[in-house]
A tleap script that builds the chain and sets N, CA, C and O, in Angstrom:
source leaprc.protein.ff14SB
mol = sequence {
  NMET ALA SER ASP GLN PHE ILE SER VAL PRO
  GLU ALA GLY THR THR LEU GLY VAL SER GLU
  SER THR ILE TRP ARG MET ILE ARG ARG GLY
  ALA LEU GLN SER ILE LEU ARG GLY GLY ARG
  ARG LEU VAL SER VAL LYS THR LEU ASP ASP
  PRO GLN ARG PRO ARG LYS VAL ASP CTHR
}
set mol.1.N position { 7.457 -7.041 13.426 }
set mol.1.CA position { 6.705 -7.275 12.147 }
set mol.1.C position { 5.532 -8.380 12.451 }
set mol.1.O position { 4.774 -8.878 11.618 }
set mol.2.N position { 5.581 -8.644 13.919 }
set mol.2.CA position { 4.718 -9.722 14.338 }
set mol.2.C position { 3.343 -9.129 13.886 }
set mol.2.O position { 2.566 -9.769 13.177 }
set mol.3.N position { 3.077 -7.793 14.369 }
set mol.3.CA position { 1.780 -7.279 14.431 }
set mol.3.C position { 1.122 -6.742 12.727 }
set mol.3.O position { 0.032 -6.291 12.376 }
set mol.4.N position { 2.578 -7.111 11.875 }
set mol.4.CA position { 1.829 -6.805 10.553 }
set mol.4.C position { 1.068 -7.822 10.244 }
set mol.4.O position { 1.001 -8.903 10.829 }
set mol.5.N position { 0.330 -7.366 9.055 }
set mol.5.CA position { -0.592 -8.526 8.240 }
set mol.5.C position { 0.075 -8.882 7.123 }
set mol.5.O position { 0.994 -8.241 6.613 }
set mol.6.N position { -0.542 -10.260 6.605 }
set mol.6.CA position { 0.198 -10.904 5.482 }
set mol.6.C position { -0.807 -11.435 4.527 }
set mol.6.O position { -1.968 -11.668 4.863 }
set mol.7.N position { -0.362 -11.613 3.385 }
set mol.7.CA position { -1.349 -12.032 2.328 }
set mol.7.C position { -0.237 -13.210 1.619 }
set mol.7.O position { 0.961 -13.488 1.681 }
set mol.8.N position { -1.430 -13.664 0.949 }
set mol.8.CA position { -0.399 -15.139 0.271 }
set mol.8.C position { -0.075 -14.616 -1.059 }
set mol.8.O position { -0.796 -13.721 -1.502 }
set mol.9.N position { 1.101 -15.132 -1.896 }
set mol.9.CA position { 1.804 -14.916 -2.800 }
set mol.9.C position { 0.736 -14.350 -4.283 }
set mol.9.O position { 0.915 -13.325 -4.942 }
set mol.10.N position { -0.203 -15.255 -4.452 }
set mol.10.CA position { -1.248 -14.530 -5.729 }
set mol.10.C position { -2.002 -13.943 -5.240 }
set mol.10.O position { -3.013 -13.867 -5.938 }
set mol.11.N position { -2.107 -13.186 -3.887 }
set mol.11.CA position { -3.042 -12.223 -3.480 }
set mol.11.C position { -2.441 -10.835 -3.721 }
set mol.11.O position { -2.916 -9.755 -4.073 }
set mol.12.N position { -0.904 -11.377 -3.316 }
set mol.12.CA position { -0.231 -9.728 -3.537 }
set mol.12.C position { 0.213 -9.745 -5.014 }
set mol.12.O position { 0.448 -8.602 -5.406 }
set mol.13.N position { 0.361 -10.500 -5.757 }
set mol.13.CA position { 0.358 -10.626 -7.201 }
set mol.13.C position { -0.920 -9.770 -7.801 }
set mol.13.O position { -0.690 -9.054 -8.775 }
set mol.14.N position { -2.226 -9.813 -7.275 }
set mol.14.CA position { -3.281 -9.417 -7.703 }
set mol.14.C position { -3.298 -8.178 -7.080 }
set mol.14.O position { -3.866 -7.292 -7.718 }
set mol.15.N position { -2.793 -7.858 -5.924 }
set mol.15.CA position { -2.799 -6.518 -5.442 }
set mol.15.C position { -2.080 -5.586 -6.342 }
set mol.15.O position { -2.675 -4.631 -6.841 }
set mol.16.N position { -0.706 -5.842 -6.595 }
set mol.16.CA position { 0.072 -5.389 -7.494 }
set mol.16.C position { -0.310 -5.389 -8.934 }
set mol.16.O position { -0.030 -4.568 -9.807 }
set mol.17.N position { -0.851 -6.236 -8.981 }
set mol.17.CA position { -1.185 -6.082 -10.680 }
set mol.17.C position { 0.024 -7.128 -11.442 }
set mol.17.O position { -0.077 -7.429 -12.632 }
set mol.18.N position { 0.663 -7.403 -10.952 }
set mol.18.CA position { 1.831 -8.349 -11.459 }
set mol.18.C position { 1.687 -9.904 -11.322 }
set mol.18.O position { 0.898 -10.234 -10.437 }
set mol.19.N position { 2.174 -10.745 -11.885 }
set mol.19.CA position { 2.219 -12.331 -12.121 }
set mol.19.C position { 2.908 -12.789 -10.548 }
set mol.19.O position { 3.596 -11.993 -9.908 }
set mol.20.N position { 2.642 -13.989 -10.129 }
set mol.20.CA position { 3.008 -14.801 -9.103 }
set mol.20.C position { 4.759 -14.434 -9.302 }
set mol.20.O position { 5.380 -13.647 -8.588 }
set mol.21.N position { 5.243 -15.107 -10.279 }
set mol.21.CA position { 6.338 -15.046 -10.697 }
set mol.21.C position { 7.368 -13.831 -10.162 }
set mol.21.O position { 8.392 -13.952 -9.490 }
set mol.22.N position { 6.748 -12.642 -10.687 }
set mol.22.CA position { 7.287 -11.369 -10.443 }
set mol.22.C position { 7.215 -11.581 -8.986 }
set mol.22.O position { 8.346 -11.705 -8.516 }
set mol.23.N position { 6.029 -11.687 -7.880 }
set mol.23.CA position { 6.118 -11.570 -6.618 }
set mol.23.C position { 7.335 -12.417 -5.953 }
set mol.23.O position { 8.089 -11.921 -5.116 }
set mol.24.N position { 7.449 -13.914 -6.481 }
set mol.24.CA position { 8.636 -14.440 -5.991 }
set mol.24.C position { 9.952 -13.653 -6.066 }
set mol.24.O position { 10.711 -13.338 -5.149 }
set mol.25.N position { 10.040 -13.402 -7.443 }
set mol.25.CA position { 11.559 -12.426 -7.769 }
set mol.25.C position { 11.764 -11.270 -6.579 }
set mol.25.O position { 12.780 -11.114 -5.902 }
set mol.26.N position { 10.815 -10.683 -6.525 }
set mol.26.CA position { 10.814 -9.386 -5.671 }
set mol.26.C position { 10.913 -10.011 -3.997 }
set mol.26.O position { 11.507 -9.423 -3.093 }
set mol.27.N position { 10.186 -11.323 -3.851 }
set mol.27.CA position { 10.775 -11.852 -2.670 }
set mol.27.C position { 12.073 -11.851 -2.600 }
set mol.27.O position { 12.683 -11.128 -1.813 }
set mol.28.N position { 12.784 -12.882 -3.634 }
set mol.28.CA position { 13.848 -13.392 -3.663 }
set mol.28.C position { 15.178 -12.130 -3.103 }
set mol.28.O position { 16.114 -12.258 -2.314 }
set mol.29.N position { 14.615 -10.728 -4.089 }
set mol.29.CA position { 16.027 -10.017 -4.068 }
set mol.29.C position { 15.309 -9.149 -2.482 }
set mol.29.O position { 15.973 -8.459 -1.710 }
set mol.30.N position { 14.809 -9.255 -2.442 }
set mol.30.CA position { 14.529 -8.453 -0.929 }
set mol.30.C position { 13.645 -7.267 -1.130 }
set mol.30.O position { 13.584 -6.526 -0.150 }
set mol.31.N position { 12.987 -6.938 -2.113 }
set mol.31.CA position { 11.911 -5.749 -2.479 }
set mol.31.C position { 10.625 -6.265 -1.578 }
set mol.31.O position { 9.995 -5.316 -1.112 }
set mol.32.N position { 10.177 -7.379 -1.283 }
set mol.32.CA position { 9.275 -7.501 -0.516 }
set mol.32.C position { 9.603 -8.320 0.764 }
set mol.32.O position { 10.424 -9.236 0.715 }
set mol.33.N position { 9.015 -8.015 1.803 }
set mol.33.CA position { 8.961 -8.991 2.939 }
set mol.33.C position { 8.527 -10.075 3.345 }
set mol.33.O position { 7.325 -9.834 3.227 }
set mol.34.N position { 8.575 -11.084 3.733 }
set mol.34.CA position { 7.904 -12.145 3.626 }
set mol.34.C position { 8.123 -13.311 4.779 }
set mol.34.O position { 9.260 -13.472 5.224 }
set mol.35.N position { 7.176 -14.012 5.195 }
set mol.35.CA position { 7.752 -15.415 6.364 }
set mol.35.C position { 6.682 -16.475 5.789 }
set mol.35.O position { 5.555 -16.420 5.298 }
set mol.36.N position { 7.530 -17.368 6.074 }
set mol.36.CA position { 7.063 -18.806 5.918 }
set mol.36.C position { 6.143 -19.145 6.979 }
set mol.36.O position { 6.607 -19.198 8.118 }
set mol.37.N position { 4.917 -19.385 6.797 }
set mol.37.CA position { 3.772 -19.789 8.045 }
set mol.37.C position { 3.132 -20.809 7.458 }
set mol.37.O position { 2.530 -20.696 6.390 }
set mol.38.N position { 3.271 -22.378 8.445 }
set mol.38.CA position { 2.674 -23.259 7.818 }
set mol.38.C position { 2.851 -24.070 6.299 }
set mol.38.O position { 2.141 -24.783 5.591 }
set mol.39.N position { 4.177 -23.537 6.255 }
set mol.39.CA position { 4.414 -24.244 4.968 }
set mol.39.C position { 4.031 -23.271 3.677 }
set mol.39.O position { 4.323 -23.667 2.548 }
set mol.40.N position { 3.398 -22.039 3.857 }
set mol.40.CA position { 3.055 -20.957 2.896 }
set mol.40.C position { 3.917 -19.910 3.166 }
set mol.40.O position { 4.274 -19.507 4.273 }
set mol.41.N position { 4.316 -19.382 1.752 }
set mol.41.CA position { 4.968 -17.839 1.705 }
set mol.41.C position { 3.884 -16.829 2.211 }
set mol.41.O position { 2.761 -17.116 1.797 }
set mol.42.N position { 3.937 -15.872 2.897 }
set mol.42.CA position { 2.939 -14.778 3.052 }
set mol.42.C position { 3.729 -13.776 3.120 }
set mol.42.O position { 4.755 -13.734 3.798 }
set mol.43.N position { 3.140 -12.597 2.167 }
set mol.43.CA position { 3.958 -11.377 1.967 }
set mol.43.C position { 3.193 -10.486 2.634 }
set mol.43.O position { 1.975 -10.664 2.637 }
set mol.44.N position { 3.794 -9.302 3.359 }
set mol.44.CA position { 3.687 -8.350 4.259 }
set mol.44.C position { 3.186 -7.179 3.516 }
set mol.44.O position { 3.938 -6.630 2.711 }
set mol.45.N position { 2.068 -6.774 3.694 }
set mol.45.CA position { 0.823 -6.242 3.596 }
set mol.45.C position { 1.388 -4.674 3.475 }
set mol.45.O position { 1.084 -3.953 2.525 }
set mol.46.N position { 2.440 -4.156 4.810 }
set mol.46.CA position { 3.086 -2.993 4.850 }
set mol.46.C position { 4.211 -2.844 3.735 }
set mol.46.O position { 4.537 -1.762 3.247 }
set mol.47.N position { 4.657 -3.841 3.461 }
set mol.47.CA position { 5.950 -3.872 2.230 }
set mol.47.C position { 5.136 -3.456 0.914 }
set mol.47.O position { 5.640 -2.687 0.095 }
set mol.48.N position { 3.644 -4.086 0.718 }
set mol.48.CA position { 3.140 -3.827 -0.743 }
set mol.48.C position { 2.726 -2.167 -0.682 }
set mol.48.O position { 2.613 -1.569 -1.753 }
set mol.49.N position { 2.519 -1.491 0.523 }
set mol.49.CA position { 2.169 -0.134 0.514 }
set mol.49.C position { 3.232 0.594 0.759 }
set mol.49.O position { 3.020 1.668 1.322 }
set mol.50.N position { 4.519 0.270 0.449 }
set mol.50.CA position { 5.887 1.101 0.790 }
set mol.50.C position { 6.133 2.309 -0.266 }
set mol.50.O position { 6.562 1.859 -1.329 }
set mol.51.N position { 6.004 3.504 -0.266 }
set mol.51.CA position { 6.289 4.197 -0.976 }
set mol.51.C position { 7.453 4.277 -1.976 }
set mol.51.O position { 7.467 4.793 -3.093 }
set mol.52.N position { 8.413 3.649 -1.312 }
set mol.52.CA position { 9.448 3.482 -1.699 }
set mol.52.C position { 9.911 2.767 -3.247 }
set mol.52.O position { 10.680 3.086 -4.154 }
set mol.53.N position { 8.800 1.415 -2.923 }
set mol.53.CA position { 8.927 0.362 -3.996 }
set mol.53.C position { 8.812 0.778 -5.076 }
set mol.53.O position { 8.077 1.740 -4.850 }
set mol.54.N position { 9.061 0.787 -6.561 }
set mol.54.CA position { 8.933 0.771 -7.770 }
set mol.54.C position { 7.573 0.491 -8.005 }
set mol.54.O position { 7.069 -0.551 -7.583 }
set mol.55.N position { 6.821 1.478 -8.754 }
set mol.55.CA position { 5.704 0.575 -9.387 }
set mol.55.C position { 5.464 0.393 -10.480 }
set mol.55.O position { 6.192 0.986 -11.275 }
set mol.56.N position { 4.662 -0.248 -10.894 }
set mol.56.CA position { 4.162 -0.527 -12.625 }
set mol.56.C position { 3.002 0.681 -13.121 }
set mol.56.O position { 1.855 0.971 -12.783 }
set mol.57.N position { 3.892 1.141 -14.008 }
set mol.57.CA position { 2.945 2.353 -14.692 }
set mol.57.C position { 2.600 2.075 -15.921 }
set mol.57.O position { 3.363 1.748 -16.830 }
set mol.58.N position { 0.733 2.279 -15.994 }
set mol.58.CA position { 0.497 1.961 -17.455 }
set mol.58.C position { 0.709 2.963 -18.288 }
set mol.58.O position { 0.748 4.144 -17.942 }
set mol.59.N position { 0.880 2.481 -19.612 }
set mol.59.CA position { 1.217 3.441 -20.632 }
set mol.59.C position { 0.182 3.498 -21.945 }
set mol.59.O position { 0.393 4.289 -22.863 }
savepdb mol mol.pdb
quit
């Protein structure tokens, strides 16, 4: 995971079209990989692009 790129929780929410609270829930349940760097929680970009992760569907 060292070569992975990471983005902030707010950026991850914008990317997925969900709230920051939803991103935090996804991190807690293990649906998104994250690291703590310099006191900030960063989300792995690779896990945002995971085709196995459920997607939000507009109706």
